[in-house]
C-alpha positions as CSV (number, residue, x, y, z in Angstrom):
1,M,-9.6,54.5,11.8
2,N,-10.6,51.2,10.2
3,K,-10.4,48.2,12.4
4,Q,-8.8,45.1,10.9
5,K,-11.2,42.3,10.5
6,I,-10.7,39.5,13.0
7,K,-9.8,36.3,11.3
8,D,-11.9,33.2,11.6
9,I,-10.0,30.4,13.3
10,A,-9.9,26.7,12.4
11,I,-8.4,23.9,14.3
12,V,-6.7,21.1,12.3
13,T,-5.6,18.1,14.2
14,G,-2.9,16.2,12.4
15,G,-2.1,19.4,10.5
16,L,1.5,18.6,10.0
17,G,0.6,15.4,8.2
18,F,0.0,14.5,4.6
19,I,-3.7,15.6,4.1
20,G,-3.7,17.9,7.1
21,S,-0.9,20.2,5.8
22,H,-2.7,20.6,2.5
23,L,-5.9,21.6,4.4
24,V,-3.9,24.1,6.4
25,D,-2.6,25.6,3.1
26,L,-6.2,26.0,1.8
27,L,-7.5,27.5,5.0
28,I,-4.6,30.1,5.2
29,D,-5.3,31.0,1.6
30,L,-8.9,31.6,2.6
31,N,-7.7,34.0,5.3
32,F,-8.2,31.7,8.3
33,K,-5.9,31.6,11.2
34,V,-5.1,27.9,11.7
35,I,-4.3,26.1,15.0
36,V,-2.5,22.9,14.4
37,L,-2.7,20.2,17.0
38,D,-0.1,17.5,16.2
39,N,2.3,15.3,18.2
40,E,4.8,15.2,15.2
41,S,4.9,11.4,15.3
42,T,4.5,11.1,11.5
43,G,3.9,14.7,10.4
44,R,6.6,17.2,9.4
45,V,6.8,20.8,10.4
46,S,8.5,21.3,7.0
47,N,5.2,20.5,5.3
48,L,4.1,24.0,6.4
49,K,7.4,25.7,5.7
50,E,5.9,28.3,3.4
51,H,3.8,29.7,6.3
52,L,6.7,29.8,8.8
53,S,8.6,33.0,9.3
54,N,10.9,31.7,12.0
55,T,14.5,31.6,11.0
56,N,16.0,29.6,13.8
57,N,14.2,26.3,13.1
58,N,12.6,26.4,16.5
59,Y,9.0,25.6,15.7
60,K,7.8,24.1,19.0
61,N,4.6,25.9,19.9
62,Y,5.1,28.2,16.9
63,N,2.6,31.1,16.6
64,N,2.1,33.9,14.2
65,E,-0.9,35.8,12.8
66,N,-1.8,32.9,10.4
67,L,-0.6,29.8,12.1
68,E,-0.1,28.3,15.5
69,I,1.5,24.9,15.9
70,I,0.9,23.1,19.2
71,N,2.7,19.8,20.0
72,V,0.1,17.7,21.9
73,D,-1.0,14.1,22.3
74,I,-4.8,14.2,21.7
75,S,-5.3,10.8,23.3
76,V,-5.0,12.4,26.7
77,L,-8.0,14.8,27.5
78,E,-6.0,16.7,30.1
79,N,-3.5,17.7,27.4
80,I,-6.2,19.4,25.4
81,Q,-7.9,21.0,28.4
82,K,-4.6,22.6,29.5
83,L,-4.5,24.5,26.2
84,Y,-7.5,26.6,27.2
85,L,-8.4,27.0,23.6
86,S,-12.0,28.1,24.2
87,T,-10.7,30.9,26.5
88,R,-7.8,32.0,24.2
89,Y,-9.8,31.8,21.0
90,P,-13.5,32.5,21.4
91,N,-13.9,32.8,17.6
92,I,-13.0,29.3,16.6
93,K,-15.3,28.4,13.7
94,Y,-14.3,24.9,12.6
95,I,-12.6,21.8,13.9
96,F,-11.1,19.4,11.3
97,H,-10.1,16.2,13.0
98,L,-7.5,14.4,10.9
99,A,-5.1,13.2,13.6
100,G,-4.9,9.4,13.9
101,L,-2.8,6.3,13.5
102,A,-2.9,4.6,10.1
103,D,-1.7,1.4,8.5
104,I,-2.9,-2.2,8.8
105,V,-0.1,-4.2,10.2
106,P,0.7,-2.0,13.2
107,S,-3.0,-1.9,14.1
108,I,-2.9,-5.7,14.3
109,E,0.1,-5.6,16.5
110,R,-0.9,-2.6,18.7
111,P,-4.7,-2.5,18.8
112,L,-4.7,-0.6,22.1
113,D,-2.6,2.2,20.7
114,Y,-5.0,2.5,17.8
115,H,-8.0,2.6,20.1
116,N,-6.4,5.2,22.3
117,T,-5.6,7.5,19.4
118,N,-8.4,6.9,16.9
119,V,-11.2,6.4,19.4
120,N,-10.3,8.1,22.6
121,G,-8.5,10.9,20.7
122,T,-11.6,11.5,18.6
123,L,-13.8,11.6,21.8
124,N,-11.5,14.1,23.3
125,I,-11.6,16.4,20.3
126,L,-15.4,16.1,20.2
127,T,-15.4,17.1,23.9
128,L,-13.3,20.2,22.9
129,A,-15.9,21.0,20.2
130,N,-18.8,20.8,22.6
131,D,-16.9,23.1,25.0
132,L,-16.2,25.6,22.3
133,R,-19.8,25.6,21.1
134,S,-21.2,26.0,24.6
135,K,-19.1,29.2,25.1
136,S,-19.4,30.9,21.6
137,T,-21.8,31.2,18.8
138,A,-18.8,31.4,16.4
139,F,-18.4,27.6,16.3
140,K,-20.1,26.1,13.2
141,K,-18.8,22.6,12.3
142,F,-16.8,19.5,13.3
143,V,-15.5,17.6,10.3
144,Y,-14.1,14.1,10.8
145,A,-11.6,12.2,8.6
146,A,-13.1,8.7,8.4
147,S,-11.9,5.8,6.3
148,S,-13.4,3.9,3.4
149,S,-11.7,0.8,5.0
150,C,-14.9,0.6,7.1
151,Y,-16.6,-1.1,4.0
152,G,-14.2,-4.1,4.1
153,L,-14.0,-6.3,1.1
154,S,-15.6,-5.8,-2.3
155,K,-19.0,-7.3,-3.0
156,D,-19.3,-11.0,-3.9
157,S,-17.4,-11.6,-7.1
158,S,-20.5,-13.4,-8.5
159,V,-22.4,-10.1,-8.4
160,E,-21.7,-7.3,-10.9
161,F,-19.5,-4.8,-9.1
162,R,-20.9,-1.3,-8.5
163,A,-19.4,1.7,-6.8
164,T,-19.7,1.8,-3.0
165,R,-22.4,3.9,-1.5
166,E,-22.5,5.4,2.0
167,D,-25.4,3.0,3.0
168,D,-23.5,-0.1,2.1
169,K,-22.6,-2.7,4.7
170,I,-19.9,-1.7,7.3
171,D,-17.5,-4.6,7.7
172,P,-14.0,-3.6,9.1
173,Q,-11.4,-6.3,8.5
174,Y,-8.6,-5.1,10.9
175,P,-8.2,-2.9,14.0
176,Y,-7.3,0.3,12.1
177,A,-10.6,0.1,10.1
178,L,-12.5,-0.7,13.2
179,S,-11.0,2.1,15.3
180,K,-11.7,4.7,12.6
181,N,-15.3,3.5,12.3
182,I,-15.9,3.6,16.0
183,G,-14.5,7.2,15.9
184,E,-17.1,8.0,13.2
185,Q,-19.9,6.5,15.3
186,Y,-18.9,8.8,18.2
187,V,-18.9,11.8,15.8
188,L,-22.4,11.0,14.6
189,H,-23.5,10.2,18.2
190,F,-22.4,13.7,19.3
191,G,-24.4,15.1,16.5
192,K,-27.5,13.1,17.6
193,I,-27.3,13.5,21.3
194,Y,-25.6,16.9,21.8
195,K,-26.7,18.5,18.6
196,L,-23.1,19.2,17.6
197,P,-23.0,20.0,13.9
198,V,-20.8,17.2,12.4
199,V,-19.9,15.7,9.1
200,S,-17.9,12.6,8.5
201,L,-15.9,12.1,5.3
202,R,-15.0,8.5,4.3
203,L,-11.7,9.0,2.4
204,F,-10.8,6.5,-0.3
205,N,-7.2,6.1,-1.7
206,V,-5.7,9.6,-1.1
207,F,-2.4,10.3,-2.9
208,G,-0.3,13.3,-3.6
209,T,2.7,15.3,-2.4
210,R,3.8,15.1,1.2
211,S,2.5,11.6,1.8
212,R,4.3,9.9,4.7
213,T,7.9,8.8,4.1
214,T,8.5,7.1,7.5
215,G,7.1,4.3,9.6
216,A,5.4,1.1,8.6
217,Y,4.9,-0.5,5.3
218,G,1.9,1.2,3.9
219,A,0.5,3.2,0.9
220,V,1.6,1.9,-2.4
221,L,2.6,5.1,-4.1
222,G,5.2,6.2,-1.5
223,I,6.8,2.7,-1.7
224,F,6.9,2.9,-5.5
225,L,8.4,6.4,-5.5
226,K,11.4,5.4,-3.3
227,Q,11.9,2.3,-5.5
228,K,11.9,4.5,-8.6
229,L,14.5,6.9,-7.0
230,E,16.7,3.9,-6.3
231,K,16.1,2.3,-9.7
232,K,14.6,-0.8,-8.1
233,P,11.7,-2.8,-9.5
234,F,8.2,-1.9,-8.3
235,T,6.8,-4.5,-5.8
236,V,3.3,-5.2,-7.2
237,V,1.0,-7.3,-4.9
238,G,-0.9,-10.0,-6.8
239,D,-1.2,-9.6,-10.5
240,G,-1.5,-5.8,-10.4
241,N,-5.0,-5.8,-11.8
242,Q,-6.5,-4.8,-8.5
243,C,-8.0,-1.3,-8.7
244,R,-8.2,1.6,-6.3
245,D,-10.1,4.8,-6.3
246,F,-7.2,7.2,-6.2
247,I,-8.1,10.8,-5.2
248,Y,-5.7,13.7,-5.2
249,V,-4.9,15.3,-1.9
250,T,-5.9,18.9,-2.7
251,D,-9.3,17.7,-3.9
252,V,-9.7,16.0,-0.5
253,A,-8.7,19.3,1.3
254,S,-11.4,21.1,-0.7
255,A,-13.9,18.4,0.3
256,F,-13.2,19.1,4.0
257,F,-13.8,22.8,3.5
258,A,-17.0,22.2,1.5
259,A,-18.3,20.1,4.3
260,A,-17.4,22.7,6.9
261,S,-18.8,25.7,5.1
262,S,-22.1,24.1,4.1
263,D,-25.3,24.0,6.0
264,V,-25.3,20.2,6.0
265,S,-24.9,18.4,9.3
266,N,-25.0,14.9,10.7
267,E,-24.2,13.3,7.3
268,V,-21.6,10.9,6.0
269,F,-20.0,11.3,2.6
270,N,-17.6,9.2,0.4
271,V,-14.7,11.2,-0.8
272,G,-13.1,9.6,-3.9
273,S,-12.5,10.3,-7.6
274,G,-15.6,8.4,-8.7
275,N,-13.2,6.3,-10.9
276,T,-11.0,3.4,-10.3
277,Y,-7.4,2.7,-11.6
278,S,-5.3,-0.5,-11.6
279,I,-1.9,-0.8,-9.9
280,N,-0.6,-1.8,-13.3
281,L,-1.7,1.6,-14.7
282,L,0.1,3.3,-11.8
283,V,3.3,1.4,-12.7
284,E,2.9,2.3,-16.3
285,L,2.6,6.0,-15.4
286,L,5.7,5.8,-13.1
287,A,7.6,3.9,-15.8
288,G,9.8,1.0,-14.5
289,E,10.2,-2.7,-14.1
290,K,8.0,-4.7,-11.7
291,I,8.1,-7.9,-9.7
292,F,5.0,-9.6,-8.2
293,L,4.3,-10.5,-4.6
294,P,1.7,-12.8,-3.2
295,K,-1.8,-11.5,-3.0
296,R,-2.8,-10.5,0.5
297,P,-5.9,-11.5,2.5
298,A,-8.6,-9.0,3.6
299,E,-7.7,-6.6,0.8
300,P,-10.5,-5.7,-1.7
301,D,-9.9,-6.4,-5.4
302,K,-11.4,-3.0,-6.1
303,T,-12.3,0.2,-4.3
304,H,-14.6,2.6,-6.1
305,A,-16.5,5.4,-4.4
306,D,-20.0,6.4,-5.4
307,I,-19.7,10.2,-5.0
308,S,-23.1,11.2,-6.2
309,K,-24.2,12.2,-2.6
310,I,-21.3,14.6,-2.0
311,K,-21.7,16.0,-5.5
312,K,-25.4,16.7,-4.9
313,M,-25.4,17.9,-1.3
314,L,-22.1,19.7,-1.1
315,N,-21.6,20.6,-4.7
316,W,-18.1,19.2,-4.6
317,R,-16.3,17.5,-7.4
318,P,-12.7,16.4,-7.8
319,Q,-10.6,18.6,-10.1
320,I,-7.3,16.7,-10.5
321,T,-7.2,13.6,-12.8
322,F,-5.2,10.6,-11.7
323,E,-2.7,11.2,-14.5
324,E,-2.3,14.9,-13.5
325,G,-1.8,13.8,-9.8
326,V,0.9,11.3,-10.6
327,G,2.6,13.9,-12.7
328,K,2.6,16.4,-9.7
329,V,4.0,13.7,-7.4
330,L,6.8,12.9,-9.9
331,Q,7.7,16.6,-10.0
332,N,8.3,16.4,-6.3
333,I,9.8,12.8,-6.1
334,H,12.8,13.9,-4.1
335,Y,10.5,14.4,-1.1
336,W,10.8,10.6,-0.7
337,Q,14.6,10.5,-0.9
338,D,14.9,9.6,2.8
339,A,11.9,7.1,2.8
340,P,12.7,3.5,3.6
341,L,13.4,1.2,0.6
342,W,11.1,-1.8,0.6
343,D,11.9,-5.0,-1.4
344,Q,10.2,-8.4,-1.5
345,H,12.1,-9.6,1.6
346,S,11.4,-6.7,3.9
347,I,7.8,-6.6,2.7
348,A,7.4,-10.3,3.5
349,N,8.8,-9.7,7.0
350,A,6.6,-6.6,7.6
351,T,3.4,-8.3,6.5
352,A,3.9,-11.6,8.2
353,N,1.3,-10.8,10.9
354,W,-1.0,-9.6,8.1
355,F,-1.0,-13.2,6.7
356,K,-1.0,-14.8,10.1
357,H,-4.1,-13.0,11.4
358,L,-6.1,-12.1,8.3
359,S,-5.8,-15.3,6.3
């Protein structure tokens, strides 16, 4: 009688969210069992609906052979310890830590919340990883979702712009960026002091299906998609010539797995497309009218990742072009049907503290 091979197990914090759910898809396709730790504050269980066999819509602490969903607040260490994960699952291979609070304005208004989740929460998941590794040789890697916001503003405009490298100056401009960078420092510190195998991925402007539809004023594409659904003009900040390194979400998921499955440890990598695209080009691809809002302080004119390091060391390259990615999002535009509709007045109110504190 042949014994069925025991599946490798991966933990994904924030696995109900935008990037996390795509990573869960990839891992299940690769025959992992995935344990999702998520407090469901911004993620949706429906993002993983294709993996759910339950018919009564009761997904609290859902568990089947491919997927377990655990509702937990990672900012409290005791919550994680009570799960007894190292005892229940001695063959956990990877931890992907994506859970966290995002957005600029709420971080200005609630810095303590951001510290508790993005710093203390990261430290708690690192503690879990250390515990797992001490009890099993199965554990191989901890991969952290860092943010390119750690780089701050673009280089001096008098200097010819070049793509941002991993060794460029770190200069967070607001509490979100700071909290994510402190989290990264803890990750690298655990690699140095405790010899935990870690990798940190500094994500640039991730876009794609399942991006968040609730909460604070945030990522430009989600705002534009709701405006398109409602046949409203796109609210373009500044003159629209500012550029962003947009990277499609499934490419980001593959970068996480490349980092986990490699022999590389204690390294930081930029994850971007290696290209940069204007907001005006995005509006052109979405097709619609636009109105212009005042340029905001502490926002770079351009983000552009130098991805030569991750190409060389992890053999990773983005596969989805910007135009292809926008097309995929438009095919799924009704996902944003219930998103808040932002206009120039609600945006001005939502960003008042941005101007107040970052001018």
